[in-house]
TIMI-2910 file (N, C-alpha, C, CB; in pm, 1 decimal, decimal comma, always signed):
<rs>
+----------+----------+----------+----------+----------+----------+----------+----------+----------+----------+----------+----------+------+
!      n_x !      n_y !      n_z !     ca_x !     ca_y !     ca_z !      c_x !      c_y !      c_z !     cb_x !     cb_y !     cb_z ! resn !
+----------+----------+----------+----------+----------+----------+----------+----------+----------+----------+----------+----------+------+
! +10938,7 ! +30649,7 ! +14582,0 ! +11023,1 ! +30566,0 ! +14664,9 ! +11156,5 ! +30639,3 ! +14683,2 ! +11043,2 ! +30423,5 ! +14600,9 !  Met !
! +11196,9 ! +30651,7 ! +14806,7 ! +11321,3 ! +30725,0 ! +14831,4 ! +11443,5 ! +30634,4 ! +14813,4 ! +11320,5 ! +30785,1 ! +14973,0 !  Asp !
! +11558,4 ! +30696,7 ! +14819,0 ! +11685,2 ! +30627,9 ! +14792,6 ! +11711,7 ! +30515,9 ! +14893,7 ! +11800,6 ! +30728,0 ! +14795,0 !  Lys !
! +11684,6 ! +30539,5 ! +15021,8 ! +11709,7 ! +30438,9 ! +15125,9 ! +11620,7 ! +30315,9 ! +15107,5 ! +11686,7 ! +30499,5 ! +15265,2 !  Asp !
! +11494,8 ! +30339,7 ! +15073,7 ! +11401,5 ! +30228,7 ! +15051,2 ! +11445,9 ! +30145,8 ! +14931,4 ! +11257,7 ! +30281,4 ! +15029,4 !  Thr !
! +11483,7 ! +30214,5 ! +14825,1 ! +11530,5 ! +30145,5 ! +14704,6 ! +11655,3 ! +30062,1 ! +14736,0 ! +11560,8 ! +30247,7 ! +14591,9 !  Arg !
! +11745,7 ! +30118,2 ! +14813,9 ! +11868,6 ! +30047,1 ! +14851,7 ! +11836,3 ! +29925,2 ! +14937,8 ! +11964,9 ! +30141,4 ! +14927,3 !  Gln !
! +11742,6 ! +29939,9 ! +15030,8 ! +11702,8 ! +29827,6 ! +15116,9 ! +11641,7 ! +29715,2 ! +15033,2 ! +11602,0 ! +29874,8 ! +15225,0 !  Ala !
! +11558,1 ! +29752,3 ! +14936,6 ! +11496,6 ! +29652,3 ! +14848,2 ! +11603,8 ! +29581,1 ! +14766,0 ! +11392,5 ! +29718,7 ! +14754,4 !  Ile !
! +11697,7 ! +29655,8 ! +14713,6 ! +11806,4 ! +29595,1 ! +14635,7 ! +11891,5 ! +29500,9 ! +14721,4 ! +11895,1 ! +29704,5 ! +14574,7 !  Asn !
! +11916,0 ! +29540,9 ! +14846,2 ! +11991,2 ! +29454,1 ! +14937,5 ! +11915,7 ! +29323,9 ! +14964,8 ! +12019,2 ! +29527,3 ! +15069,8 !  Asn !
! +11784,8 ! +29336,1 ! +14986,1 ! +11703,1 ! +29216,5 ! +15009,6 ! +11703,7 ! +29125,2 ! +14887,6 ! +11558,8 ! +29255,9 ! +15044,9 !  Leu !
! +11691,4 ! +29183,4 ! +14769,6 ! +11694,7 ! +29103,0 ! +14646,1 ! +11828,2 ! +29030,4 ! +14632,7 ! +11670,4 ! +29192,4 ! +14522,1 !  Arg !
! +11935,0 ! +29099,0 ! +14665,7 ! +12067,7 ! +29038,1 ! +14658,8 ! +12079,1 ! +28921,1 ! +14757,0 ! +12176,5 ! +29143,1 ! +14688,1 !  Ser !
! +12027,0 ! +28940,5 ! +14877,1 ! +12030,3 ! +28833,7 ! +14977,3 ! +11943,7 ! +28715,4 ! +14934,1 ! +11983,1 ! +28886,8 ! +15113,7 !  Gln !
! +11828,1 ! +28744,5 ! +14876,4 ! +11739,4 ! +28638,1 ! +14827,9 ! +11808,1 ! +28559,3 ! +14716,9 ! +11605,4 ! +28697,0 ! +14777,0 !  Ile !
! +11874,0 ! +28629,3 ! +14625,0 ! +11947,0 ! +28561,6 ! +14517,8 ! +12056,7 ! +28471,8 ! +14574,3 ! +12007,7 ! +28664,3 ! +14421,3 !  Asp !
! +12125,4 ! +28520,7 ! +14676,5 ! +12231,8 ! +28442,7 ! +14739,3 ! +12175,5 ! +28317,2 ! +14806,3 ! +12307,1 ! +28528,3 ! +14842,0 !  Ser !
! +12063,6 ! +28332,8 ! +14876,3 ! +11999,7 ! +28218,4 ! +14941,9 ! +11953,0 ! +28117,6 ! +14837,2 ! +11880,4 ! +28264,7 ! +15029,4 !  Val !
! +11893,3 ! +28165,4 ! +14728,6 ! +11847,1 ! +28075,2 ! +14623,0 ! +11963,1 ! +27998,2 ! +14560,2 ! +11772,6 ! +28153,9 ! +14515,2 !  Asn !
! +12075,4 ! +28065,5 ! +14540,4 ! +12192,9 ! +27998,9 ! +14483,9 ! +12244,9 ! +27892,0 ! +14580,2 ! +12304,1 ! +28101,8 ! +14452,9 !  Glu !
! +12251,8 ! +27925,6 ! +14708,7 ! +12296,0 ! +27828,0 ! +14808,7 ! +12201,3 ! +27708,7 ! +14814,2 ! +12305,8 ! +27893,8 ! +14947,3 !  Ser !
! +12072,4 ! +27736,4 ! +14807,5 ! +11972,9 ! +27629,7 ! +14809,8 ! +11988,1 ! +27538,8 ! +14688,2 ! +11831,5 ! +27688,6 ! +14814,8 !  Leu !
! +12012,3 ! +27597,4 ! +14574,0 ! +12031,5 ! +27519,0 ! +14452,1 ! +12153,8 ! +27428,6 ! +14463,9 ! +12045,9 ! +27611,6 ! +14330,8 !  Ser !
! +12263,6 ! +27483,6 ! +14514,4 ! +12386,6 ! +27405,1 ! +14532,4 ! +12363,5 ! +27292,4 ! +14632,9 ! +12503,1 ! +27495,9 ! +14579,6 !  Ile !
! +12295,8 ! +27324,5 ! +14743,0 ! +12268,0 ! +27224,7 ! +14845,5 ! +12178,4 ! +27114,3 ! +14791,1 ! +12202,9 ! +27290,1 ! +14967,4 !  Thr !
! +12076,8 ! +27151,4 ! +14714,7 ! +11985,4 ! +27053,3 ! +14656,5 ! +12059,5 ! +26960,1 ! +14561,2 ! +11870,6 ! +27123,8 ! +14583,0 !  Thr !
! +12147,1 ! +27015,6 ! +14479,8 ! +12225,6 ! +26933,8 ! +14386,8 ! +12316,7 ! +26837,7 ! +14463,2 ! +12309,6 ! +27023,6 ! +14293,2 !  Glu !
! +12382,6 ! +26887,9 ! +14567,0 ! +12471,6 ! +26803,0 ! +14647,1 ! +12392,8 ! +26692,6 ! +14716,8 ! +12547,7 ! +26887,5 ! +14751,3 !  Ala !
! +12275,2 ! +26726,1 ! +14767,6 ! +12191,5 ! +26626,7 ! +14834,0 ! +12148,0 ! +26518,9 ! +14735,5 ! +12068,7 ! +26693,4 ! +14897,6 !  Leu !
! +12113,9 ! +26558,9 ! +14614,2 ! +12075,8 ! +26462,1 ! +14511,4 ! +12189,1 ! +26364,7 ! +14481,7 ! +12034,5 ! +26534,1 ! +14383,6 !  Gly !
! +12310,5 ! +26416,4 ! +14468,9 ! +12426,5 ! +26329,8 ! +14443,5 ! +12451,5 ! +26236,6 ! +14561,8 ! +12552,3 ! +26414,6 ! +14415,5 !  Lys !
! +12437,7 ! +26290,3 ! +14682,8 ! +12456,6 ! +26209,1 ! +14803,0 ! +12354,3 ! +26095,5 ! +14808,2 ! +12445,5 ! +26296,6 ! +14929,3 !  Phe !
! +12228,8 ! +26126,9 ! +14776,3 ! +12123,8 ! +26025,0 ! +14778,0 ! +12150,7 ! +25916,9 ! +14673,5 ! +11986,5 ! +26089,3 ! +14753,3 !  Met !
! +12197,1 ! +25956,2 ! +14555,5 ! +12231,3 ! +25857,6 ! +14452,7 ! +12341,8 ! +25764,7 ! +14501,7 ! +12274,8 ! +25927,8 ! +14322,8 !  Glu !
! +12442,3 ! +25822,6 ! +14566,1 ! +12553,0 ! +25742,2 ! +14618,5 ! +12504,3 ! +25647,2 ! +14727,3 ! +12664,2 ! +25833,0 ! +14673,5 !  Glu !
! +12418,2 ! +25697,0 ! +14815,4 ! +12363,9 ! +25611,8 ! +14922,0 ! +12281,9 ! +25497,4 ! +14863,3 ! +12277,2 ! +25694,8 ! +15018,7 !  Cys !
! +12197,9 ! +25528,2 ! +14765,5 ! +12116,7 ! +25423,7 ! +14702,8 ! +12204,8 ! +25316,3 ! +14641,6 ! +12024,8 ! +25483,7 ! +14595,8 !  Asn !
! +12312,7 ! +25357,7 ! +14578,1 ! +12405,6 ! +25262,2 ! +14517,6 ! +12468,9 ! +25174,4 ! +14625,0 ! +12514,8 ! +25335,9 ! +14437,6 !  Ser !
! +12514,8 ! +25236,4 ! +14731,9 ! +12579,9 ! +25160,4 ! +14838,8 ! +12480,9 ! +25067,8 ! +14908,7 ! +12643,6 ! +25255,6 ! +14940,6 !  Lys !
! +12358,7 ! +25116,0 ! +14934,6 ! +12260,3 ! +25032,6 ! +15002,3 ! +12217,4 ! +24915,3 ! +14916,2 ! +12139,4 ! +25114,9 ! +15040,9 !  Phe !
! +12212,1 ! +24934,6 ! +14784,1 ! +12175,4 ! +24821,7 ! +14699,1 ! +12284,9 ! +24715,8 ! +14705,4 ! +12152,0 ! +24867,7 ! +14552,7 !  Ser !
! +12410,6 ! +24757,8 ! +14714,3 ! +12520,3 ! +24662,4 ! +14731,2 ! +12508,5 ! +24590,5 ! +14865,3 ! +12656,6 ! +24734,0 ! +14720,8 !  Asp !
! +12477,8 ! +24664,9 ! +14969,4 ! +12463,1 ! +24606,1 ! +15102,8 ! +12349,1 ! +24505,3 ! +15103,4 ! +12438,2 ! +24715,7 ! +15208,5 !  Ile !
! +12239,4 ! +24538,0 ! +15035,7 ! +12125,0 ! +24448,1 ! +15029,3 ! +12165,4 ! +24314,5 ! +14967,0 ! +12010,4 ! +24512,4 ! +14949,2 !  Asp !
! +12241,8 ! +24320,9 ! +14859,0 ! +12287,9 ! +24197,9 ! +14794,6 ! +12378,7 ! +24116,8 ! +14885,2 ! +12360,3 ! +24230,2 ! +14665,6 !  Gly !
! +12469,0 ! +24184,2 ! +14954,2 ! +12561,2 ! +24116,0 ! +15045,7 ! +12484,3 ! +24050,9 ! +15160,3 ! +12665,9 ! +24215,0 ! +15101,2 !  Ile !
! +12386,7 ! +24123,2 ! +15216,1 ! +12307,1 ! +24066,1 ! +15325,2 ! +12229,5 ! +23943,7 ! +15278,9 ! +12210,7 ! +24170,5 ! +15381,2 !  Leu !
! +12177,3 ! +23949,3 ! +15158,4 ! +12103,2 ! +23834,6 ! +15105,6 ! +12194,6 ! +23712,6 ! +15093,8 ! +12041,3 ! +23868,5 ! +14968,1 !  Glu !
! +12316,3 ! +23733,8 ! +15044,7 ! +12413,4 ! +23623,9 ! +15034,6 ! +12444,4 ! +23568,3 ! +15173,4 ! +12543,9 ! +23672,0 ! +14965,5 !  Ile !
! +12468,2 ! +23657,6 ! +15270,4 ! +12499,5 ! +23612,2 ! +15406,4 ! +12384,2 ! +23533,9 ! +15467,9 ! +12533,7 ! +23731,3 ! +15495,2 !  Leu !
! +12262,5 ! +23581,8 ! +15446,1 ! +12145,3 ! +23511,6 ! +15500,1 ! +12134,1 ! +23373,2 ! +15437,9 ! +12015,7 ! +23592,7 ! +15474,5 !  Ile !
! +12151,7 ! +23366,6 ! +15306,4 ! +12144,3 ! +23237,0 ! +15238,8 ! +12253,7 ! +23142,8 ! +15287,4 ! +12154,8 ! +23255,3 ! +15087,5 !  Asn !
! +12375,0 ! +23195,4 ! +15305,4 ! +12485,6 ! +23113,2 ! +15355,3 ! +12456,0 ! +23063,9 ! +15496,9 ! +12617,9 ! +23193,0 ! +15353,1 !  Glu !
! +12397,9 ! +23150,6 ! +15578,5 ! +12364,6 ! +23112,7 ! +15715,6 ! +12259,6 ! +23002,6 ! +15716,8 ! +12314,8 ! +23234,4 ! +15794,7 !  Thr !
! +12158,2 ! +23017,7 ! +15631,6 ! +12054,1 ! +22914,1 ! +15624,1 ! +12113,7 ! +22782,0 ! +15578,7 ! +11941,1 ! +22956,8 ! +15528,3 !  Lys !
! +12200,5 ! +22787,1 ! +15477,4 ! +12264,1 ! +22665,6 ! +15427,2 ! +12351,2 ! +22603,4 ! +15535,5 ! +12347,9 ! +22695,8 ! +15301,5 !  Leu !
! +12430,8 ! +22687,3 ! +15603,9 ! +12516,4 ! +22637,6 ! +15711,0 ! +12435,6 ! +22574,7 ! +15823,1 ! +12602,0 ! +22749,7 ! +15766,1 !  Gly !
! +12324,7 ! +22637,0 ! +15857,7 ! +12238,8 ! +22583,8 ! +15964,5 ! +12180,8 ! +22449,2 ! +15923,4 ! +12124,9 ! +22683,1 ! +15998,0 !  Arg !
! +12137,3 ! +22439,5 ! +15798,3 ! +12081,5 ! +22313,2 ! +15749,7 ! +12186,8 ! +22203,3 ! +15754,7 ! +12027,8 ! +22329,2 ! +15606,1 !  Lys !
! +12308,2 ! +22234,6 ! +15712,4 ! +12415,9 ! +22134,9 ! +15716,3 ! +12443,8 ! +22090,2 ! +15859,6 ! +12544,1 ! +22191,7 ! +15652,8 !  Glu !
! +12444,4 ! +22184,8 ! +15952,6 ! +12467,5 ! +22151,2 ! +16093,8 ! +12354,9 ! +22062,7 ! +16146,3 ! +12478,9 ! +22279,6 ! +16179,5 !  Ile !
! +12230,9 ! +22098,4 ! +16113,0 ! +12116,7 ! +22018,8 ! +16159,2 ! +12122,1 ! +21877,9 ! +16099,8 ! +11983,4 ! +22087,8 ! +16121,2 !  Met !
! +12161,3 ! +21867,4 ! +15973,3 ! +12174,7 ! +21735,4 ! +15910,8 ! +12282,0 ! +21652,8 ! +15981,0 ! +12208,3 ! +21749,6 ! +15761,1 !  Asp !
! +12395,3 ! +21715,6 ! +16012,3 ! +12502,8 ! +21646,1 ! +16083,2 ! +12456,7 ! +21600,7 ! +16221,6 ! +12626,0 ! +21737,1 ! +16095,9 !  Glu !
! +12384,7 ! +21688,3 ! +16291,3 ! +12333,3 ! +21650,9 ! +16423,7 ! +12236,0 ! +21534,1 ! +16414,1 ! +12264,7 ! +21770,8 ! +16490,3 !  Leu !
! +12155,0 ! +21534,3 ! +16311,4 ! +12059,6 ! +21424,7 ! +16291,0 ! +12133,9 ! +21293,4 ! +16266,2 ! +11965,0 ! +21456,1 ! +16172,4 !  Glu !
! +12240,7 ! +21299,1 ! +16186,3 ! +12321,1 ! +21178,8 ! +16161,9 ! +12384,7 ! +21128,2 ! +16291,2 ! +12430,2 ! +21207,3 ! +16057,2 !  Leu !
! +12437,1 ! +21220,6 ! +16371,7 ! +12497,4 ! +21181,6 ! +16499,5 ! +12392,3 ! +21120,5 ! +16590,7 ! +12563,6 ! +21303,0 ! +16568,2 !  Ile !
! +12275,6 ! +21181,7 ! +16595,3 ! +12166,8 ! +21130,6 ! +16679,6 ! +12127,7 ! +20990,1 ! +16635,7 ! +12043,9 ! +21224,7 ! +16673,8 !  Lys !
! +12117,3 ! +20969,1 ! +16505,0 ! +12081,3 ! +20836,2 ! +16453,3 ! +12187,8 ! +20732,5 ! +16488,8 ! +12062,1 ! +20841,5 ! +16300,5 !  Arg !
! +12313,4 ! +20773,3 ! +16475,7 ! +12420,3 ! +20677,0 ! +16506,3 ! +12421,8 ! +20643,8 ! +16655,4 ! +12557,9 ! +20732,7 ! +16462,8 !  Ser !
! +12385,9 ! +20740,1 ! +16740,3 ! +12378,9 ! +20713,5 ! +16884,2 ! +12260,2 ! +20624,6 ! +16918,3 ! +12369,8 ! +20844,5 ! +16962,3 !  Leu !
! +12151,3 ! +20639,8 ! +16843,9 ! +12032,2 ! +20558,3 ! +16868,1 ! +12054,3 ! +20413,1 ! +16825,5 ! +11911,9 ! +20616,9 ! +16793,7 !  Asp !
! +12141,9 ! +20393,6 ! +16728,7 ! +12165,5 ! +20256,5 ! +16679,1 ! +12249,2 ! +20176,4 ! +16770,2 ! +12229,6 ! +20258,6 ! +16545,8 !  Asp !
+----------+----------+----------+----------+----------+----------+----------+----------+----------+----------+----------+----------+------+
</rs>
């Protein structure tokens, strides 16, 4: 193997090592980002559930009030 070939191989190995390091850093950052998203989405899920329950309760109260008004008008 001549000197130029050896140098080209060493350059490629260096570039591969650099790409692998970047990939490792990116993978770690993506993992942290996903953990943060999961945490935030679980909070959002709880908030949405509360809002849905409040909406259902509010709707029921409104329907009950309308029923009372309807009954009083019928009387």
